C-alpha positions as CSV (number, residue, x, y, z in Angstrom):
1,X,36.1,42.0,7.3
2,X,38.3,39.2,8.5
3,X,35.3,37.3,9.8
4,X,33.6,37.7,6.5
5,X,36.6,36.2,4.6
6,X,36.6,33.2,7.0
7,X,32.8,32.8,6.9
8,X,32.3,33.1,3.1
9,X,34.5,30.1,2.1
10,X,33.0,28.0,4.9
11,X,29.5,28.8,3.7
12,X,30.5,27.9,0.1
13,X,32.1,24.7,1.2
14,X,28.9,23.7,3.1
15,X,26.7,24.7,0.3
16,X,28.5,22.6,-2.3
17,X,29.8,19.6,-0.3
18,X,27.6,19.3,2.8
19,X,24.2,19.0,1.2
20,X,24.5,15.8,-0.7
21,X,21.3,14.7,-2.2
22,X,20.1,11.3,-1.3
23,X,18.8,9.2,-4.2
24,X,15.1,9.0,-4.6
25,X,13.6,5.9,-3.0
26,X,13.2,3.0,-5.4
27,X,9.8,1.6,-6.2
28,X,8.5,-0.3,-3.3
29,X,8.6,-4.0,-4.0
30,X,7.8,-6.4,-1.1
31,X,10.2,-9.1,-0.1
32,X,9.0,-12.7,-0.1
33,X,6.7,-13.1,2.9
34,X,5.7,-16.5,4.1
35,X,3.6,-17.7,7.0
36,X,5.0,-19.8,9.8
37,X,3.0,-22.4,11.7
38,X,2.1,-19.7,14.2
39,X,0.5,-17.5,11.4
40,X,3.2,-14.9,12.0
41,X,4.6,-13.7,8.7
42,X,8.4,-13.9,8.2
43,X,10.3,-11.8,5.7
44,X,12.5,-14.3,3.9
45,X,15.4,-13.3,1.6
46,X,16.7,-15.5,-1.2
47,X,19.9,-17.3,-0.2
48,X,22.7,-17.6,-2.7
49,X,22.9,-21.1,-4.2
50,X,19.4,-22.1,-3.0
51,X,17.0,-22.7,-5.8
52,X,13.3,-22.2,-5.0
53,X,10.5,-23.7,-7.0
54,X,9.0,-21.1,-9.3
55,X,5.4,-20.4,-8.3
56,X,3.0,-18.2,-10.2
57,X,2.8,-14.8,-8.7
58,X,-0.6,-13.9,-7.1
59,X,-2.2,-10.6,-6.4
60,X,-1.7,-9.8,-2.7
61,X,-3.5,-8.3,0.3
62,X,-1.2,-7.4,3.1
63,X,-2.8,-6.7,6.4
64,X,-0.6,-4.6,8.7
65,X,-1.8,-5.0,12.3
66,X,-0.7,-5.1,16.0
67,X,-1.9,-7.5,18.6
68,X,-2.9,-4.7,21.0
69,X,-5.0,-2.8,18.5
70,X,-8.8,-3.2,19.0
71,X,-9.8,-2.5,15.3
72,X,-7.1,-5.0,14.3
73,X,-8.7,-7.7,16.5
74,X,-12.0,-6.9,14.9
75,X,-10.4,-7.2,11.4
76,X,-8.5,-10.5,12.2
77,X,-11.4,-13.0,11.8
78,X,-12.3,-11.5,8.4
79,X,-8.7,-11.7,7.2
80,X,-8.6,-15.4,8.3
81,X,-11.8,-16.2,6.5
82,X,-10.6,-14.6,3.3
83,X,-7.2,-16.3,3.5
84,X,-9.0,-19.7,3.5
85,X,-11.6,-18.7,0.9
86,X,-9.1,-17.3,-1.6
87,X,-6.2,-19.6,-1.1
88,X,-4.4,-20.1,-4.4
89,X,-6.0,-17.1,-5.9
90,X,-4.9,-14.2,-3.7
91,X,-1.9,-14.2,-1.3
92,X,-3.2,-12.8,2.0
93,X,-0.6,-12.1,4.7
94,X,-1.0,-10.5,8.1
95,X,2.0,-8.6,9.2
96,X,2.5,-7.6,12.8
97,X,4.0,-4.1,12.8
98,X,5.6,-4.6,16.2
99,X,7.5,-7.7,14.9
100,X,8.2,-6.2,11.5
101,X,9.0,-2.5,12.0
102,X,11.3,-2.2,9.0
103,X,8.6,-3.6,6.6
104,X,6.0,-1.3,8.2
105,X,8.4,1.6,7.7
106,X,9.1,0.7,4.1
107,X,5.4,0.7,3.4
108,X,4.9,4.0,5.4
109,X,2.4,2.5,7.8
110,X,1.2,5.3,10.0
111,X,-2.0,3.8,11.5
112,X,-3.3,0.3,11.9
113,X,-5.0,-1.7,10.6
114,X,-3.8,-0.9,7.1
115,X,-4.7,-3.1,4.2
116,X,-2.5,-2.8,1.1
117,X,-3.7,-4.3,-2.2
118,X,-0.8,-5.3,-4.5
119,X,-0.7,-6.6,-8.0
120,X,1.2,-9.9,-8.8
121,X,4.4,-7.9,-9.4
122,X,4.2,-6.3,-5.9
123,X,3.1,-2.8,-7.0
124,X,0.6,-1.1,-4.7
125,X,-2.8,-0.7,-6.2
126,X,-4.6,0.8,-3.2
127,X,-4.7,0.9,0.5
128,X,-7.2,1.2,3.3
129,X,-6.5,2.5,6.8
130,X,-8.9,1.4,9.6
131,X,-11.4,-1.4,9.8
132,X,-12.6,-2.6,6.4
133,X,-15.7,-4.8,6.3
134,X,-15.6,-8.2,4.5
135,X,-17.9,-7.2,1.7
136,X,-15.8,-4.0,1.0
137,X,-12.6,-6.1,0.8
138,X,-14.2,-8.5,-1.6
139,X,-15.5,-5.5,-3.7
140,X,-11.9,-4.2,-3.8
141,X,-10.7,-7.6,-5.0
142,X,-13.2,-7.3,-7.8
143,X,-12.3,-3.7,-8.6
144,X,-8.6,-4.7,-8.9
145,X,-9.5,-7.8,-11.0
146,X,-8.2,-10.3,-8.4
147,X,-11.6,-12.2,-8.7
148,X,-14.6,-12.0,-10.9
């Protein structure tokens, strides 16, 4: 009986105090990502007091890859071609998951390559895991209204 009297308050305490609910994750919005001269994307945060020139937001294709991944190596030339072809129309960025693990975690990347199609506000429209042929990527651009 004594053990029950000790155990019951402890159980109630854990039930009401120990199980704090964590807030639901906020909508995923990507940080500003820019390319360096080495074509390695860098996540850049706004600095207080630094004004950046306002640029029109573009729809986005984010290519999550790793340098050691064979399908990623196969996907890379296609992504490079599309980057040149759609410059100024679609923001295409390749993100090395080994160098940007937090961003990969934020976007719940579980396999690579993963292509994520985002609207101009950064909301995910669709994603594709695995190698995706060029014509299929262009078709997805059209489906999402990125191009005509």
